[in-house]
C-alpha positions as MATLAB code, in Angstrom:
seq = 'MSALEGRTALVTGAAQGLGLAIASKLHSLGARVALVDINEAALKEAISHLDASPEQVEAFCVDLQDSTQTIALPAAVAERLGDVSILVNNAGIRSISPIMEHSLSSWKSTLDVNLTAPFNLIKATVPQMLAQGGGRIVNITSVAAELGFKNRSSYNVSKAALEMLTKSVALELGAQGIRCNAVAPGIIETPLNSDYFRDAAFAKTIVDNTPAATWGQPDDIGEAVAFLCGDGANFINGATILVDGGWSAGKGY';
ca = [
     167.040  136.126  139.507;
     167.109  134.009  136.364;
     169.226  130.878  136.475;
     172.127  132.364  134.484;
     171.770  136.014  135.476;
     175.058  137.908  135.397;
     176.944  135.308  133.352;
     178.437  135.805  129.904;
     178.115  132.995  127.362;
     180.100  132.645  124.143;
     178.337  130.474  121.561;
     179.971  129.600  118.231;
     177.993  128.831  115.080;
     175.228  130.902  116.649;
     173.654  132.558  113.616;
     171.146  129.781  112.919;
     170.050  126.233  113.695;
     171.388  124.621  116.850;
     173.617  127.551  117.756;
     170.803  130.085  117.622;
     168.547  127.804  119.680;
     171.312  127.440  122.284;
     171.993  131.182  122.380;
     168.285  131.953  122.643;
     167.822  129.565  125.549;
     170.835  130.877  127.471;
     169.648  134.448  126.926;
     166.153  133.549  128.155;
     167.757  132.357  131.382;
     169.441  135.701  131.932;
     172.881  135.254  130.363;
     174.595  137.878  128.271;
     175.375  136.121  124.992;
     178.092  136.574  122.374;
     176.859  135.156  119.072;
     179.820  134.022  116.978;
     179.592  133.054  113.324;
     181.345  133.566  109.995;
     178.088  134.619  108.289;
     177.669  138.319  109.034;
     174.261  138.656  107.358;
     172.883  135.691  109.298;
     174.287  137.149  112.518;
     172.324  140.345  111.963;
     169.143  138.309  111.503;
     169.928  136.323  114.656;
     170.364  139.494  116.695;
     167.028  140.744  115.378;
     165.436  137.397  116.258;
     166.607  137.623  119.859;
     165.376  141.234  120.126;
     167.813  142.065  122.933;
     169.764  145.146  123.930;
     173.458  145.490  122.900;
     174.372  145.162  126.575;
     172.882  141.668  126.604;
     173.547  140.185  123.154;
     176.232  141.030  120.625;
     177.447  139.524  117.362;
     181.063  138.677  116.553;
     181.922  137.766  112.957;
     184.898  135.411  113.167;
     186.500  132.816  110.903;
     187.248  129.948  113.274;
     189.731  128.482  110.781;
     191.908  131.488  111.565;
     193.630  130.694  114.867;
     194.674  134.311  115.403;
     191.067  135.513  115.210;
     189.856  132.619  117.334;
     192.361  133.082  120.144;
     191.615  136.824  120.306;
     187.846  136.291  120.500;
     187.323  135.700  124.262;
     189.160  138.932  125.122;
     186.990  140.855  122.652;
     183.839  139.338  124.165;
     185.004  140.152  127.709;
     185.591  143.769  126.727;
     182.027  144.150  125.441;
     179.975  141.794  127.627;
     182.143  140.833  130.604;
     184.378  137.856  131.344;
     183.161  134.632  129.764;
     181.909  132.023  132.213;
     180.096  129.806  129.667;
     181.671  128.557  126.438;
     179.629  126.553  123.943;
     181.661  125.132  121.065;
     178.866  124.507  118.599;
     180.262  125.574  115.207;
     180.932  122.702  112.848;
     181.317  121.852  109.205;
     180.861  118.578  107.337;
     182.241  117.287  104.073;
     180.477  114.330  102.473;
     182.538  112.072  100.222;
     184.030  108.548  100.229;
     187.329  108.436  102.071;
     189.266  107.631   98.895;
     187.892  110.820   97.329;
     188.160  112.958  100.455;
     190.582  115.819   99.813;
     193.287  116.813  102.253;
     191.985  120.389  102.235;
     188.513  119.203  103.296;
     190.045  117.039  105.989;
     192.061  119.967  107.362;
     189.258  122.518  107.237;
     186.872  120.150  109.027;
     189.337  119.511  111.835;
     190.236  123.212  112.004;
     186.644  124.233  112.708;
     185.365  121.194  114.596;
     188.380  120.443  116.786;
     191.195  122.993  116.669;
     188.888  125.988  117.168;
     187.375  124.512  120.367;
     190.915  123.743  121.597;
     191.968  127.338  120.955;
     188.836  128.816  122.509;
     189.092  126.670  125.611;
     192.692  127.743  126.187;
     191.839  131.413  125.603;
     188.705  131.371  127.779;
     189.790  129.319  130.781;
     191.853  132.138  132.387;
     188.694  134.277  132.496;
     186.781  131.402  134.069;
     189.473  130.778  136.675;
     189.382  134.437  137.665;
     185.681  133.945  138.446;
     186.218  130.728  140.396;
     185.088  128.401  137.613;
     182.985  128.083  134.504;
     181.123  125.821  132.117;
     182.307  124.453  128.784;
     179.907  122.543  126.560;
     181.148  120.975  123.341;
     178.580  119.987  120.721;
     179.690  116.632  119.350;
     177.396  114.200  117.516;
     176.106  110.654  117.552;
     178.771  110.325  114.824;
     181.327  110.394  117.652;
     179.854  107.112  118.887;
     178.800  105.443  115.621;
     180.395  106.655  112.422;
     178.440  107.710  109.357;
     179.446  106.530  105.897;
     181.259  109.041  103.643;
     181.897  111.427  106.524;
     185.346  110.375  107.711;
     186.683  113.792  108.719;
     183.432  114.707  110.465;
     183.314  111.416  112.381;
     186.936  111.772  113.461;
     186.571  115.415  114.492;
     183.543  114.731  116.672;
     185.095  111.669  118.305;
     188.223  113.687  119.063;
     186.124  116.542  120.465;
     184.528  114.073  122.852;
     187.980  113.061  124.101;
     189.006  116.725  124.385;
     185.949  117.153  126.597;
     187.159  114.403  128.910;
     190.705  115.740  128.931;
     189.618  119.235  129.962;
     187.301  117.830  132.624;
     190.122  115.714  134.022;
     192.658  118.528  134.144;
     190.514  121.486  135.206;
     187.674  120.006  137.234;
     189.362  120.676  140.568;
     189.571  124.360  139.628;
     185.833  124.748  139.263;
     185.542  124.194  135.535;
     182.999  121.685  134.294;
     183.464  120.466  130.725;
     180.783  118.297  129.135;
     179.453  117.469  125.694;
     176.047  117.241  124.054;
     175.762  114.773  121.171;
     172.782  115.566  118.944;
     171.117  112.856  116.937;
     168.967  113.571  113.894;
     167.836  117.168  114.359;
     165.714  119.190  111.933;
     167.346  122.543  111.221;
     166.743  125.170  108.522;
     169.751  123.851  106.602;
     168.476  120.271  106.349;
     164.701  120.653  106.647;
     164.182  119.588  103.025;
     165.421  116.089  103.886;
     162.566  115.621  106.328;
     160.014  116.302  103.606;
     161.218  113.166  101.821;
     158.834  110.394  102.856;
     161.414  107.616  102.604;
     163.971  109.536  104.667;
     161.394  110.483  107.297;
     160.267  106.851  107.606;
     163.867  105.667  108.036;
     164.429  108.122  110.877;
     161.164  107.254  112.629;
     161.742  103.498  112.250;
     165.260  103.773  113.701;
     164.455  106.093  116.606;
     162.724  104.651  119.688;
     161.074  108.037  120.308;
     159.527  107.631  116.818;
     160.413  111.150  115.738;
     163.371  113.403  115.060;
     164.622  116.250  117.206;
     164.339  120.024  117.072;
     167.023  122.643  117.826;
     165.310  123.546  121.097;
     165.975  120.002  122.330;
     169.685  120.755  122.126;
     169.258  124.193  123.671;
     167.564  122.655  126.707;
     170.341  120.114  127.222;
     173.059  122.758  126.966;
     171.228  125.052  129.361;
     170.984  122.247  131.898;
     174.739  121.641  131.751;
     175.371  125.366  132.214;
     173.197  125.622  135.316;
     173.726  124.787  138.958;
     171.835  121.520  138.608;
     174.832  120.097  136.738;
     177.454  120.966  139.357;
     178.586  117.354  139.716;
     178.490  116.460  136.027;
     181.931  116.622  134.459;
     183.492  114.898  131.458;
     180.139  113.478  130.368;
     178.515  113.269  126.960;
     174.727  113.575  126.908;
     173.183  111.908  123.868;
     170.133  113.860  122.688;
     168.939  111.512  119.990;
     165.587  110.067  121.007;
     167.270  106.718  121.644;
     168.674  106.429  118.108;
     172.043  105.204  119.381;
     170.602  102.851  122.006;
     170.354   99.985  119.525;
     168.610   98.722  116.445;
     165.534   96.544  116.279;
     166.887   93.935  113.864;
];
């Protein structure tokens, strides 16, 4: 049997980039996967990319800023694919502006997607996990949870808070068989930001500031998430794994 055979995984922000890489990896290990995203067209492309049967992979178009839709999602997934035993809170948005110009609406929408949606999904999914004797929750945070980025106040705050939510869930539910951990990506090349990496000055800055002397790829995140979802991570709980090539380890000046 594959490592995750018979398990159902719910992955948010799964239509492209990190989320699609995570969903693809979990599916390759035998999991049934619910791909969740607000972009219906991109979801259709993602399903085609995975080339899986409807019994194994299905798309769910959901606006995670809508708490009613979000809370109802795990039940809808369970009805189509079986009770959820793996939850990956990957969806995130980012608003870039100086804090004095940062609008309240941007602040709220960022926290709604990056923090409140994971809170809602965890609460709605945990009963299904408990009925199975346990489960895995992986929250995708960021190196911005450890070291803030300029002009990204709401993003920094949301990811730092998500890291603490990870610890809180691990503390409260660990004895019931639920393992909650986080993966903090560093500088990762995705379809949405690939143009940045074609800029020579930007690329040099990343290489010079990363001990691994390169930037990451979505599959690097997929591998880390898959590890936390497998049996090899049974005793890992409340941890944040930094997948950043050493970027956050220190600076050479």
